[in-house]
C-alpha positions as CSV (number, residue, x, y, z in Angstrom):
1,X,0.0,0.0,0.0
2,X,1.7,3.1,-1.5
3,X,0.6,6.7,-1.2
4,X,1.9,10.0,-2.1
5,X,1.6,12.6,1.0
6,X,2.2,16.2,1.1
7,X,3.0,18.2,4.4
8,X,5.2,21.6,3.9
9,X,7.0,20.2,1.0
10,X,6.9,17.1,-1.8
11,X,8.1,13.4,-0.7
12,X,10.0,11.9,-3.2
13,X,11.0,8.6,-2.0
14,X,8.8,5.8,0.1
15,X,9.0,2.5,1.1
16,X,6.3,-0.4,2.2
17,X,7.5,-2.7,4.7
18,X,6.1,-6.4,5.9
19,X,7.5,-7.0,9.4
20,X,9.3,-10.5,8.6
21,X,12.6,-10.6,9.4
22,X,15.8,-12.7,9.6
23,X,16.7,-14.9,12.3
24,X,19.0,-17.1,10.0
25,X,21.6,-16.4,8.6
26,X,22.4,-13.1,10.1
27,X,22.4,-10.1,9.0
28,X,20.6,-11.6,6.2
29,X,20.3,-14.8,3.6
30,X,19.7,-13.4,0.4
31,X,22.4,-13.9,-2.7
32,X,25.4,-11.3,-2.4
33,X,26.5,-10.2,-5.8
34,X,29.0,-7.8,-5.8
35,X,31.5,-6.1,-3.0
36,X,33.7,-2.8,-2.8
37,X,35.5,-1.6,-0.1
38,X,37.5,1.9,-0.4
39,X,39.8,1.0,2.8
40,X,40.5,-1.7,5.7
41,X,37.4,-0.6,7.5
42,X,34.6,1.0,5.1
43,X,33.0,-1.5,2.5
44,X,29.7,-2.0,0.9
45,X,28.0,-4.9,-0.5
46,X,24.4,-5.7,-2.5
47,X,22.7,-7.9,-4.0
48,X,19.1,-9.6,-4.6
49,X,16.1,-7.7,-3.5
50,X,17.6,-4.2,-3.4
51,X,19.7,-5.5,-0.3
52,X,23.0,-2.7,0.6
53,X,24.5,-3.3,3.6
54,X,27.7,-0.9,4.6
55,X,30.3,-1.5,7.4
56,X,33.0,0.4,8.8
57,X,34.3,-2.0,11.0
58,X,35.7,-4.2,8.2
59,X,32.8,-6.4,8.0
60,X,32.5,-6.9,11.6
61,X,28.9,-5.7,11.5
62,X,26.8,-4.2,8.5
63,X,24.0,-2.0,8.6
64,X,21.2,-2.0,6.1
65,X,21.1,1.0,3.6
66,X,17.8,2.1,2.3
67,X,17.9,1.2,-1.7
68,X,14.4,2.1,-2.3
69,X,14.2,-0.8,-4.8
70,X,13.7,-4.4,-4.8
71,X,15.4,-4.7,-8.1
72,X,18.2,-7.5,-8.4
73,X,21.1,-5.3,-7.5
74,X,24.2,-6.9,-9.3
75,X,27.6,-4.4,-9.1
76,X,28.8,-1.7,-6.9
77,X,31.7,0.7,-7.2
78,X,32.8,3.5,-5.1
79,X,35.9,5.9,-5.9
80,X,35.9,7.2,-2.4
81,X,34.1,6.7,0.9
82,X,31.4,9.0,-0.3
83,X,30.6,8.7,-3.7
84,X,29.3,5.0,-5.2
85,X,27.2,3.6,-7.8
86,X,25.1,0.4,-7.9
87,X,23.7,-1.2,-11.3
88,X,21.0,-4.2,-11.6
89,X,18.0,-5.6,-13.0
90,X,15.7,-3.4,-15.8
91,X,18.5,-0.6,-16.3
92,X,18.7,0.1,-12.8
93,X,21.6,2.9,-11.7
94,X,21.4,3.9,-7.9
95,X,24.0,6.8,-6.9
96,X,25.1,8.0,-3.3
97,X,27.4,11.0,-2.2
98,X,27.0,10.4,1.1
99,X,28.5,7.1,1.5
100,X,25.2,5.2,1.2
101,X,23.4,7.2,3.8
102,X,20.8,8.3,0.8
103,X,20.9,6.8,-2.8
104,X,19.3,8.2,-5.5
105,X,17.9,6.9,-8.7
106,X,19.6,7.7,-11.9
107,X,18.0,7.4,-15.8
108,X,20.0,4.8,-17.5
109,X,17.8,5.3,-20.8
110,X,17.7,1.2,-20.9
111,X,15.4,-1.5,-19.4
112,X,17.9,-3.9,-19.9
113,X,19.7,-5.6,-17.4
114,X,23.0,-3.8,-16.4
115,X,25.3,-6.3,-14.7
116,X,28.6,-4.1,-14.3
117,X,29.5,-0.5,-13.2
118,X,33.0,1.4,-13.1
119,X,34.2,4.8,-12.5
120,X,37.5,5.9,-13.3
121,X,36.8,9.6,-11.4
122,X,33.8,10.7,-9.8
123,X,32.7,12.0,-13.1
124,X,33.3,9.5,-15.7
125,X,32.1,5.9,-15.7
126,X,30.5,2.8,-17.7
127,X,28.0,0.6,-17.3
128,X,27.6,-2.6,-19.2
129,X,24.7,-5.4,-19.7
130,X,22.0,-6.6,-21.9
131,X,19.5,-9.3,-22.3
132,X,21.1,-12.5,-21.3
133,X,19.0,-15.0,-23.1
134,X,18.6,-12.9,-26.8
135,X,22.2,-11.9,-26.8
136,X,21.9,-8.4,-27.1
137,X,24.1,-6.2,-25.5
138,X,24.1,-2.3,-24.4
139,X,26.9,0.2,-23.0
140,X,26.5,3.7,-21.4
141,X,28.7,6.2,-20.3
142,X,28.4,9.2,-18.2
143,X,31.1,12.3,-18.0
144,X,29.3,14.0,-15.1
145,X,28.8,11.4,-12.5
146,X,25.7,10.1,-13.6
147,X,23.3,13.1,-14.2
148,X,23.3,11.9,-18.0
149,X,24.1,8.7,-19.3
150,X,25.0,8.2,-23.2
151,X,24.5,5.0,-25.4
152,X,27.8,4.1,-26.9
153,X,27.0,0.8,-28.0
154,X,23.7,-0.5,-28.7
155,X,24.5,-4.3,-29.8
156,X,27.5,-6.1,-29.9
157,X,25.8,-9.4,-30.5
158,X,26.6,-10.9,-27.1
159,X,25.1,-9.7,-23.9
160,X,28.2,-8.1,-21.4
161,X,29.0,-9.2,-18.0
162,X,32.1,-7.0,-17.0
163,X,33.6,-3.3,-17.5
164,X,37.3,-2.5,-16.1
165,X,39.1,0.5,-17.0
166,X,42.9,1.6,-16.4
167,X,42.9,4.8,-16.9
168,X,40.4,7.4,-18.5
169,X,40.8,6.1,-22.6
170,X,41.7,2.5,-22.2
171,X,38.9,-0.1,-21.1
172,X,37.8,-3.6,-21.7
173,X,34.7,-5.5,-21.8
174,X,33.7,-9.3,-21.5
175,X,30.8,-11.0,-21.8
176,X,29.0,-14.2,-23.1
177,X,30.2,-15.8,-26.4
178,X,33.7,-15.2,-25.0
179,X,33.5,-11.5,-25.9
180,X,36.3,-9.1,-25.2
181,X,35.7,-5.7,-26.2
182,X,38.3,-2.8,-26.5
183,X,38.3,1.0,-26.4
184,X,41.5,3.4,-26.5
185,X,39.6,6.6,-26.8
186,X,37.1,6.3,-23.5
187,X,34.6,4.2,-25.2
188,X,34.1,6.6,-28.5
189,X,35.3,3.2,-30.4
190,X,34.7,-0.3,-29.5
191,X,37.0,-3.3,-31.1
192,X,36.1,-7.0,-30.8
193,X,39.3,-8.5,-29.4
194,X,38.3,-11.9,-29.0
195,X,35.3,-14.1,-29.2
196,X,34.9,-17.8,-28.5
197,X,30.8,-18.7,-29.0
198,X,31.3,-21.9,-26.1
199,X,32.3,-19.6,-23.6
200,X,30.5,-17.1,-20.9
201,X,33.1,-14.5,-19.6
202,X,32.0,-13.1,-16.3
203,X,34.8,-10.6,-14.9
204,X,37.8,-8.9,-16.2
205,X,40.6,-7.1,-14.4
206,X,43.7,-5.1,-15.3
207,X,46.3,-3.6,-13.0
208,X,47.7,-1.2,-16.1
209,X,46.8,-0.5,-19.8
210,X,49.0,-3.5,-20.8
211,X,48.7,-6.4,-18.4
212,X,44.8,-7.9,-17.3
213,X,42.6,-11.1,-16.9
214,X,39.2,-12.4,-17.6
215,X,37.6,-15.4,-16.0
216,X,34.4,-17.5,-17.0
217,X,32.8,-20.7,-18.0
218,X,33.4,-22.8,-21.2
219,X,30.1,-24.4,-21.9
220,X,31.0,-26.9,-24.0
221,X,33.7,-29.2,-22.0
222,X,32.4,-27.6,-18.6
223,X,35.6,-26.0,-17.4
224,X,36.8,-22.5,-16.0
225,X,38.2,-20.2,-18.4
226,X,41.3,-18.2,-17.4
227,X,42.8,-15.2,-19.8
228,X,45.8,-13.1,-19.7
229,X,46.9,-10.5,-22.0
230,X,50.6,-8.6,-21.5
231,X,50.0,-6.3,-24.6
232,X,46.5,-5.1,-23.5
233,X,44.7,-7.4,-25.3
234,X,46.2,-7.6,-28.7
235,X,46.3,-11.2,-27.8
236,X,45.1,-13.3,-25.1
237,X,46.8,-16.5,-23.4
238,X,45.2,-19.5,-21.7
239,X,45.7,-19.7,-18.4
240,X,43.0,-22.4,-17.7
241,X,43.9,-25.3,-15.5
242,X,41.2,-27.7,-16.9
243,X,39.3,-28.0,-13.5
244,X,35.2,-28.3,-13.9
245,X,34.6,-25.2,-12.3
246,X,33.2,-21.8,-12.7
247,X,34.9,-18.1,-12.6
248,X,32.8,-15.3,-11.2
249,X,35.2,-12.7,-10.3
250,X,38.8,-12.0,-10.5
251,X,41.1,-9.4,-8.2
252,X,44.7,-8.2,-8.6
253,X,46.7,-6.3,-6.4
254,X,49.8,-6.1,-8.5
255,X,51.4,-8.0,-11.3
256,X,51.6,-11.3,-9.8
257,X,49.2,-11.5,-6.8
258,X,45.5,-12.1,-7.4
259,X,42.3,-14.2,-6.4
260,X,39.7,-15.9,-8.8
261,X,36.4,-16.9,-6.9
262,X,33.1,-18.6,-8.3
263,X,32.0,-22.7,-8.0
264,X,33.9,-25.4,-7.4
265,X,33.3,-29.0,-7.3
266,X,30.3,-29.0,-4.4
267,X,31.9,-26.1,-2.8
268,X,32.2,-22.3,-3.5
269,X,35.8,-21.8,-5.0
270,X,39.0,-19.7,-4.4
271,X,41.8,-19.7,-6.1
272,X,44.8,-17.6,-5.5
273,X,48.3,-17.2,-7.6
274,X,51.6,-15.4,-6.6
275,X,53.0,-15.9,-10.1
276,X,50.9,-13.7,-12.5
277,X,48.8,-16.8,-13.0
278,X,51.3,-19.3,-14.0
279,X,50.3,-21.3,-11.1
280,X,46.8,-20.9,-9.0
281,X,46.5,-22.6,-5.1
282,X,43.2,-23.8,-4.2
283,X,42.4,-22.3,-0.9
284,X,39.2,-23.2,1.4
285,X,36.3,-20.8,2.1
286,X,34.9,-23.2,3.9
287,X,31.2,-22.9,2.5
288,X,29.5,-25.2,0.1
289,X,27.6,-22.6,-2.3
290,X,29.4,-20.4,-4.6
291,X,31.0,-16.8,-4.3
292,X,29.9,-14.2,-6.7
293,X,32.4,-11.1,-5.8
294,X,35.8,-10.7,-4.7
295,X,37.6,-7.3,-3.5
296,X,41.0,-6.8,-2.1
297,X,42.9,-3.7,-0.6
298,X,45.8,-5.0,-0.8
299,X,48.0,-8.3,-0.2
300,X,46.9,-9.6,2.6
301,X,43.3,-8.0,3.6
302,X,40.2,-9.1,1.3
303,X,36.8,-10.1,1.4
304,X,34.4,-12.4,-1.1
305,X,30.7,-12.2,-1.3
306,X,28.2,-14.8,-2.5
307,X,25.0,-17.2,-1.9
308,X,22.7,-16.8,1.4
309,X,24.1,-13.9,2.5
310,X,27.9,-15.2,2.6
311,X,30.6,-12.7,3.4
312,X,34.2,-13.9,4.2
313,X,37.3,-11.8,5.1
314,X,41.0,-13.0,4.9
315,X,43.8,-11.3,6.7
316,X,46.4,-13.3,5.6
317,X,46.2,-13.1,2.0
318,X,44.0,-16.0,2.1
319,X,45.8,-18.8,4.2
320,X,42.4,-18.5,6.4
321,X,39.3,-17.2,5.5
322,X,36.7,-16.1,8.5
323,X,33.1,-16.1,7.9
324,X,31.7,-13.1,8.4
325,X,27.9,-13.7,7.5
326,X,25.6,-15.7,6.0
327,X,25.9,-19.1,4.3
328,X,24.5,-22.0,6.2
329,X,24.5,-25.1,3.5
330,X,21.7,-26.6,5.1
331,X,18.2,-26.7,3.6
332,X,15.4,-26.5,6.4
333,X,11.9,-28.3,5.6
334,X,9.7,-27.9,8.4
335,X,9.3,-25.5,11.9
336,X,7.4,-26.4,15.0
337,X,6.7,-24.1,18.2
338,X,5.5,-25.5,21.5
339,X,4.9,-21.9,22.7
340,X,6.4,-18.3,21.7
341,X,9.7,-19.3,23.0
342,X,10.3,-23.0,22.5
343,X,10.4,-24.5,18.8
344,X,12.5,-26.6,16.5
345,X,13.7,-26.5,12.7
346,X,14.6,-29.9,11.0
347,X,16.2,-30.6,7.4
348,X,19.8,-31.8,5.9
349,X,22.9,-31.1,5.2
350,X,24.4,-32.9,1.7
351,X,23.2,-36.0,3.6
352,X,23.2,-35.3,7.0
353,X,20.6,-34.8,9.6
354,X,19.9,-31.1,10.6
355,X,18.0,-30.1,14.1
356,X,18.2,-26.7,15.6
357,X,16.6,-25.9,18.6
358,X,15.5,-22.2,20.2
359,X,14.4,-21.5,23.6
360,X,13.9,-17.7,23.4
361,X,12.0,-17.2,20.1
362,X,14.7,-17.6,17.7
363,X,17.0,-14.9,19.3
364,X,19.5,-17.7,19.2
365,X,19.3,-21.4,17.4
366,X,21.6,-23.8,18.7
367,X,22.3,-27.4,16.9
368,X,20.8,-30.7,18.7
369,X,22.9,-33.7,17.8
370,X,21.8,-36.9,15.4
371,X,24.8,-38.4,13.6
372,X,22.9,-40.6,11.3
373,X,22.8,-39.6,7.4
374,X,19.6,-38.3,7.0
375,X,16.9,-36.0,5.3
376,X,14.5,-34.7,8.1
377,X,11.0,-33.6,6.6
378,X,8.7,-33.0,9.5
379,X,8.8,-32.2,12.9
380,X,5.9,-32.0,15.7
381,X,5.8,-31.4,19.2
382,X,2.8,-31.8,21.6
383,X,4.6,-29.9,24.2
384,X,7.8,-28.2,25.3
385,X,9.6,-31.7,26.1
386,X,7.9,-34.2,24.2
387,X,8.3,-34.3,19.9
388,X,8.7,-36.2,17.3
389,X,10.5,-36.0,14.1
390,X,9.9,-38.0,10.7
391,X,11.8,-38.4,7.5
392,X,14.3,-40.1,5.2
393,X,17.4,-42.5,6.5
394,X,20.0,-42.8,3.9
395,X,21.6,-45.7,5.7
396,X,18.6,-47.9,5.9
397,X,18.4,-48.6,2.1
398,X,15.8,-51.4,3.3
399,X,13.1,-49.2,3.9
400,X,14.3,-45.8,4.4
401,X,11.7,-45.1,7.2
402,X,13.1,-43.1,10.2
403,X,11.0,-41.8,13.3
404,X,12.8,-39.8,16.2
405,X,11.1,-39.0,19.5
406,X,12.7,-36.9,22.3
407,X,11.2,-36.4,25.8
408,X,14.0,-33.7,27.0
409,X,12.9,-30.9,24.6
410,X,15.6,-32.7,22.1
411,X,18.7,-32.7,24.2
412,X,18.6,-36.5,23.0
413,X,16.6,-38.4,20.4
414,X,15.5,-41.7,20.5
415,X,15.4,-43.7,16.9
416,X,11.7,-45.5,16.9
417,X,12.4,-46.3,13.3
418,X,11.1,-50.1,12.8
419,X,13.0,-50.8,9.7
420,X,9.6,-52.0,8.0
421,X,8.3,-48.8,6.4
422,X,9.2,-46.6,3.5
423,X,10.3,-43.1,3.9
424,X,8.0,-40.6,5.9
425,X,6.9,-37.2,4.6
426,X,5.2,-35.6,7.9
427,X,4.0,-36.2,11.3
428,X,1.1,-35.2,13.5
429,X,0.3,-36.1,17.2
430,X,-2.7,-34.8,18.9
431,X,-1.3,-36.1,22.4
432,X,1.6,-37.6,24.0
433,X,0.7,-41.2,22.7
434,X,-1.6,-41.1,19.4
435,X,0.0,-39.7,16.1
436,X,0.1,-40.5,12.9
437,X,2.9,-40.2,10.0
438,X,2.4,-40.6,6.3
439,X,4.7,-40.9,3.0
440,X,5.4,-43.9,1.0
441,X,6.8,-44.3,-2.3
442,X,4.4,-45.6,-5.4
443,X,1.6,-46.4,-2.3
444,X,0.0,-44.3,0.3
445,X,1.5,-45.3,3.5
446,X,-0.1,-44.4,7.2
447,X,1.2,-45.4,9.9
448,X,0.2,-45.2,13.6
449,X,0.9,-45.0,17.3
450,X,-1.2,-45.3,20.7
451,X,1.7,-45.5,23.0
452,X,3.5,-42.3,22.1
453,X,5.8,-44.7,19.3
454,X,7.0,-47.4,20.7
455,X,5.1,-49.6,18.6
456,X,3.7,-48.2,15.3
457,X,1.3,-49.6,13.0
458,X,-0.4,-49.1,9.3
459,X,-3.3,-48.5,8.4
460,X,-4.9,-49.4,4.8
461,X,-5.3,-45.7,2.7
462,X,-6.8,-47.1,-0.4
463,X,-4.2,-45.4,-2.6
464,X,-1.2,-46.0,-4.4
465,X,-0.1,-42.2,-4.2
466,X,2.6,-40.9,-2.1
467,X,1.3,-38.7,1.1
468,X,3.2,-35.5,1.7
469,X,1.3,-34.2,4.9
470,X,-1.5,-35.4,7.3
471,X,-3.3,-33.4,10.3
472,X,-5.6,-34.4,12.9
473,X,-8.2,-32.0,14.8
474,X,-8.5,-34.4,17.7
475,X,-8.1,-38.2,18.1
476,X,-10.6,-39.1,15.7
477,X,-10.9,-36.9,13.0
478,X,-8.3,-36.5,10.5
479,X,-6.8,-35.8,6.7
480,X,-3.9,-36.9,4.4
481,X,-3.1,-35.3,1.5
482,X,-0.4,-36.3,-1.5
483,X,0.5,-36.8,-5.1
484,X,-2.2,-35.7,-7.8
485,X,-4.6,-34.6,-5.9
486,X,-4.8,-37.4,-3.2
487,X,-7.2,-36.1,-0.2
488,X,-8.2,-38.7,2.4
489,X,-10.6,-38.0,5.5
490,X,-11.2,-40.2,8.5
491,X,-13.7,-39.8,11.2
492,X,-12.6,-43.0,13.2
493,X,-9.0,-42.4,14.1
494,X,-7.7,-43.8,10.7
495,X,-9.8,-47.3,11.2
496,X,-11.0,-46.4,7.7
497,X,-9.8,-43.9,5.1
498,X,-12.0,-42.2,2.5
499,X,-10.8,-40.5,-0.7
500,X,-12.2,-36.7,-1.1
501,X,-12.5,-35.6,-4.5
502,X,-10.1,-32.6,-5.2
503,X,-10.9,-31.3,-8.6
504,X,-7.1,-31.4,-9.4
505,X,-4.3,-33.7,-10.6
506,X,-1.6,-31.3,-9.0
507,X,0.4,-32.4,-5.9
508,X,-0.2,-31.3,-2.7
509,X,2.3,-30.6,-0.1
510,X,0.3,-29.7,3.0
511,X,-2.6,-29.7,4.7
512,X,-4.5,-27.8,7.5
513,X,-7.8,-27.6,9.2
514,X,-8.7,-25.2,12.0
515,X,-12.0,-27.4,13.0
516,X,-13.9,-30.4,11.9
517,X,-14.9,-28.3,9.1
518,X,-12.6,-25.7,7.9
519,X,-9.6,-26.3,6.2
520,X,-7.1,-25.6,3.5
521,X,-4.8,-27.9,1.2
522,X,-2.1,-26.3,-1.2
523,X,0.3,-27.6,-3.6
524,X,2.2,-27.3,-7.0
525,X,1.5,-24.7,-9.5
526,X,-0.8,-22.4,-7.0
527,X,-2.8,-24.5,-5.9
528,X,-5.0,-23.7,-2.9
529,X,-8.3,-25.4,-2.1
530,X,-10.5,-24.9,1.1
531,X,-13.4,-26.5,2.3
532,X,-15.9,-25.6,5.2
533,X,-17.9,-28.8,5.5
534,X,-15.0,-31.0,6.1
535,X,-13.9,-32.1,2.9
536,X,-17.1,-32.9,1.3
537,X,-16.6,-30.1,-1.1
538,X,-13.3,-28.3,-2.0
539,X,-13.1,-24.6,-3.4
540,X,-10.8,-23.5,-5.2
541,X,-8.6,-20.5,-4.0
542,X,-5.9,-20.3,-6.3
543,X,-4.6,-16.7,-6.6
544,X,-3.2,-17.4,-10.4
545,X,0.2,-17.5,-9.6
546,X,2.6,-20.3,-10.7
547,X,4.3,-20.7,-7.3
548,X,4.5,-23.8,-5.8
549,X,3.2,-24.0,-1.9
550,X,4.8,-26.0,0.5
551,X,3.0,-25.7,4.1
552,X,-0.2,-24.0,5.1
553,X,-1.2,-23.0,8.5
554,X,-4.1,-21.2,10.2
555,X,-4.8,-19.5,13.6
556,X,-8.4,-19.3,13.0
557,X,-10.7,-19.8,10.4
558,X,-9.9,-16.3,8.9
559,X,-6.1,-15.8,9.4
560,X,-3.6,-17.9,7.8
561,X,-0.4,-18.5,5.9
562,X,1.1,-20.1,3.2
563,X,4.9,-20.8,2.3
564,X,6.4,-21.6,-0.9
565,X,8.6,-20.9,-3.5
566,X,8.3,-19.0,-7.3
567,X,11.0,-21.3,-9.4
568,X,10.4,-18.7,-12.5
569,X,11.2,-15.9,-10.2
570,X,13.9,-17.8,-8.1
571,X,12.4,-16.4,-4.9
572,X,10.4,-17.4,-1.4
573,X,7.3,-17.1,-1.2
574,X,5.0,-16.1,1.9
575,X,1.2,-15.4,1.4
576,X,-1.3,-14.4,4.1
577,X,-4.9,-14.0,4.4
578,X,-7.2,-12.5,6.8
579,X,-10.8,-13.6,5.3
580,X,-10.6,-17.3,5.3
581,X,-8.5,-17.1,1.8
582,X,-11.0,-15.1,-0.4
583,X,-7.8,-12.7,-0.8
584,X,-4.3,-13.7,-0.4
585,X,-1.2,-11.2,-0.2
586,X,2.4,-11.6,-0.6
587,X,4.5,-10.4,2.6
588,X,7.9,-11.0,0.8
589,X,9.0,-8.7,-1.9
590,X,12.8,-9.6,-1.6
591,X,13.4,-13.4,-0.1
592,X,15.4,-14.9,-2.6
593,X,15.6,-18.3,-0.4
594,X,12.8,-20.9,-1.0
595,X,10.6,-21.2,1.9
596,X,9.6,-25.0,2.8
597,X,7.6,-24.5,6.3
598,X,5.3,-21.8,8.3
599,X,4.4,-22.0,11.6
600,X,2.3,-19.4,13.7
601,X,1.9,-19.7,17.4
602,X,-0.6,-17.1,17.5
603,X,-1.8,-14.3,15.1
604,X,1.3,-12.1,15.6
605,X,4.5,-14.5,16.4
606,X,5.6,-16.9,13.7
607,X,8.2,-18.1,11.8
608,X,9.2,-19.8,7.9
609,X,12.0,-22.0,7.3
610,X,13.7,-22.5,4.0
611,X,16.7,-23.2,1.9
612,X,20.0,-21.9,3.1
613,X,19.2,-22.3,6.3
614,X,16.5,-19.5,6.1
615,X,14.9,-18.5,9.3
616,X,12.3,-15.7,9.0
617,X,10.7,-14.4,12.0
618,X,7.2,-12.0,12.7
619,X,6.1,-10.3,16.0
620,X,3.1,-9.0,14.3
621,X,1.6,-11.0,11.6
622,X,2.8,-8.9,8.8
623,X,1.8,-5.6,9.7
624,X,2.3,-3.1,6.8
625,X,3.7,0.3,7.3
626,X,5.0,2.9,4.9
627,X,8.3,5.5,5.4
628,X,8.1,8.7,3.4
629,X,11.3,10.8,3.4
630,X,11.4,14.5,2.6
631,X,14.5,15.8,1.2
632,X,13.9,19.7,1.6
633,X,13.5,22.0,4.8
634,X,16.4,20.0,6.6
635,X,15.6,20.8,10.4
636,X,17.7,22.1,13.0
637,X,16.9,19.6,15.9
638,X,16.1,16.4,16.7
639,X,12.4,15.7,16.9
640,X,9.3,13.5,17.4
641,X,5.6,14.8,16.7
642,X,2.3,13.5,17.9
643,X,0.6,11.0,15.6
644,X,-2.0,12.4,13.5
645,X,-5.1,11.4,13.8
646,X,-5.2,10.6,17.2
647,X,-7.5,8.3,18.6
648,X,-7.0,6.4,15.1
649,X,-8.5,3.5,13.1
650,X,-6.6,2.0,11.2
651,X,-3.8,4.4,10.2
652,X,-2.4,6.8,11.8
653,X,1.2,9.1,10.6
654,X,4.0,10.0,12.9
655,X,6.3,12.5,11.6
656,X,10.7,13.2,13.1
657,X,13.0,15.1,12.3
658,X,17.1,14.7,12.4
659,X,19.3,16.8,11.7
660,X,22.4,14.6,10.5
661,X,23.1,10.9,9.4
662,X,22.4,8.8,12.4
663,X,20.8,5.3,13.0
664,X,17.5,5.6,13.4
665,X,15.0,3.0,15.4
666,X,11.0,3.8,15.8
667,X,8.9,1.0,17.3
668,X,5.6,0.6,18.7
669,X,4.6,-0.4,22.3
670,X,1.6,-1.8,24.1
671,X,0.7,-0.7,27.8
672,X,2.6,-3.9,28.7
673,X,5.4,-2.6,27.0
674,X,5.7,-5.5,24.4
675,X,6.8,-4.4,20.9
676,X,4.3,-4.8,18.9
677,X,5.9,-3.1,15.5
678,X,9.2,-1.8,14.1
679,X,8.7,1.0,12.0
680,X,12.5,2.3,11.0
681,X,15.4,0.3,12.3
682,X,18.4,1.4,9.9
683,X,20.7,4.1,9.3
684,X,19.1,7.8,8.1
685,X,20.6,10.7,6.5
686,X,19.3,14.5,7.9
687,X,15.5,15.0,6.9
688,X,12.1,15.4,7.7
689,X,10.2,11.8,8.0
690,X,6.8,10.5,8.4
691,X,5.8,6.9,8.9
692,X,2.3,5.5,8.2
693,X,1.6,3.0,10.3
694,X,-1.0,0.1,9.2
695,X,-2.6,-1.3,12.1
696,X,-4.8,-3.7,10.3
697,X,-2.0,-5.1,8.7
698,X,-3.0,-5.8,4.7
699,X,-6.5,-6.0,4.8
700,X,-8.1,-6.9,8.4
701,X,-7.5,-5.3,12.0
702,X,-4.6,-7.3,13.6
703,X,-4.1,-5.0,16.9
704,X,-7.1,-4.6,19.7
705,X,-8.4,-1.1,20.4
706,X,-6.0,0.4,23.3
707,X,-3.2,2.7,24.6
708,X,0.1,2.9,22.8
709,X,3.2,3.9,22.5
710,X,5.6,4.9,20.0
711,X,9.2,5.6,21.0
712,X,11.9,7.3,18.9
713,X,15.5,6.8,19.2
714,X,18.4,8.3,16.7
715,X,21.6,8.5,18.3
716,X,21.6,9.8,21.7
717,X,18.1,11.5,21.1
718,X,15.3,9.9,22.4
719,X,11.3,10.3,23.0
720,X,8.3,8.7,23.3
721,X,4.7,9.6,22.7
722,X,1.3,7.9,23.3
723,X,-1.4,7.2,20.8
724,X,-4.7,5.6,20.8
725,X,-6.4,3.2,18.4
726,X,-9.9,3.0,18.6
727,X,-12.1,0.7,16.9
């Protein structure tokens, strides 16, 4: 919900926020595509979903900067500690002149993706890109710091990936089809130095006008490509090692010492040379996923950025790499909380089981031991001590069945597997004794226990389809769902299961009921079905998306969430409804990891988990607010003004003023001192700001009538004011 507001001056920047925040990895888990430092302390990293973060302590801590966009940010460059540019998808160019405290959009004149940006000084710069699939290229240039961008080349026949200039006149660009372009007159003319259809060159770097390197990937023989020139590109020598690697970025600090980062054989790849590329030494970053960007400020100190928020740092030339943030190589498939504090998330890493537990609502997550190689698919707890996990046991090829139980909150896990069943996808208990698990490959496996898992026995499902989810509302009434639109129901504790007509052949992945009548089932191709009569009839609530839905949960008959992913957009999906599914709103616009499970303990507090160890949390069910900034009439004092209107229903606005760039937080509390919303939590430049607080979330109310307090903290300045919500 975005609105244009006017008070005393024109507002020109606004952002809408939904309150899901990262708990793992920290500070965030989106892919980071470019990293840039101006000295040992000051640097920036950018990535998907409009992510820009800054550090002033060498990477020990990172602060979010407001990019004002959700676009895919691909490349960043700074010429000093204040002036920098970022480019990305759909022709996006951002510029800052205050170290990133504020970013302004520049007009590029193109809607093609821009993959790389390079400036030789504060005025002269180039950005390159194109259509990676249609093999269309674009080169644009500015001589006034980006106030005006002019096209230098509209099509070389190959999408371009990286640009580098050794001085104002001499520059090189590399891209698809092994393309290397060269200019000796600042881009007035570009000549092709080399091309090779089987190669995809991703990065180019020169230490002077003669010596440089280009790296990439050969798609015909699946090997990494390393090229070097000593004559400005008139000829290029192949320094490739023949390894099956993919190289994304290259950086040299002198004519001998340089690094390449990318993808290796099942892990992130780091190569170093000390002899100008004659030999390349493999270094270990200690992560599984790949790297996109490397930056060194001298022969010892450097940083790497990559998948799932990964940032690595070395202070000894790469002999050791410290992980500063991000990258968990495991995937999480299920999350369950027994109350607002105690929860578990399970999954797998390569072929090893992963169990994480929190006792403080997710402020900290601790690993719980289970040594076997297993894929943990589902977790369910009936209280803070007693719970079960089911999944796929790689070490038991005869049945693959895995059932684990704990009675001490996960401090230890007992294996209840019988060795007679197939793998299991979902588990549900109604009390400490009675529970069900479903799965099977080529048949609909349902097993039940009445003594807390000491014994399990099969129930006749009547289907040959694999079952993915099971849910019971009491000891008698339950449902199971799975492949090819299968829905089963029992009203006699599973003695008999009856098929229900879903009206679709799409696979289902999750089923949930709030009572014996009202429920939802979700699955592939955006499938959402709802019933209000126990499944006698299922009504299509699909919202027209092609996303795949993995998990559904409701806290009452109106309010619910769905977690999943959109493969075509390569992003996580988290939908919310407050009217029983008539309307679904996506609460995530910039989360790239795919989500597999969502769990709410009430209408405000919930978690979602997914790939890359992703754990997201909400403390307000996704209440949305809008932040507006004024660019003129800069204030003389720090101030927090009374909200208006007051009393309010359902929205109100809070205005504040700050006189210099400072870290700002603006939070709302109830009369008991409980935080109900965080409206601002980032560094802000001097200015007049107004935040619109929408107490009803996206559609219907989520906060009750009453007295609330809002507190502004801006550096050492702090002020609190009271407001009243009246329904």
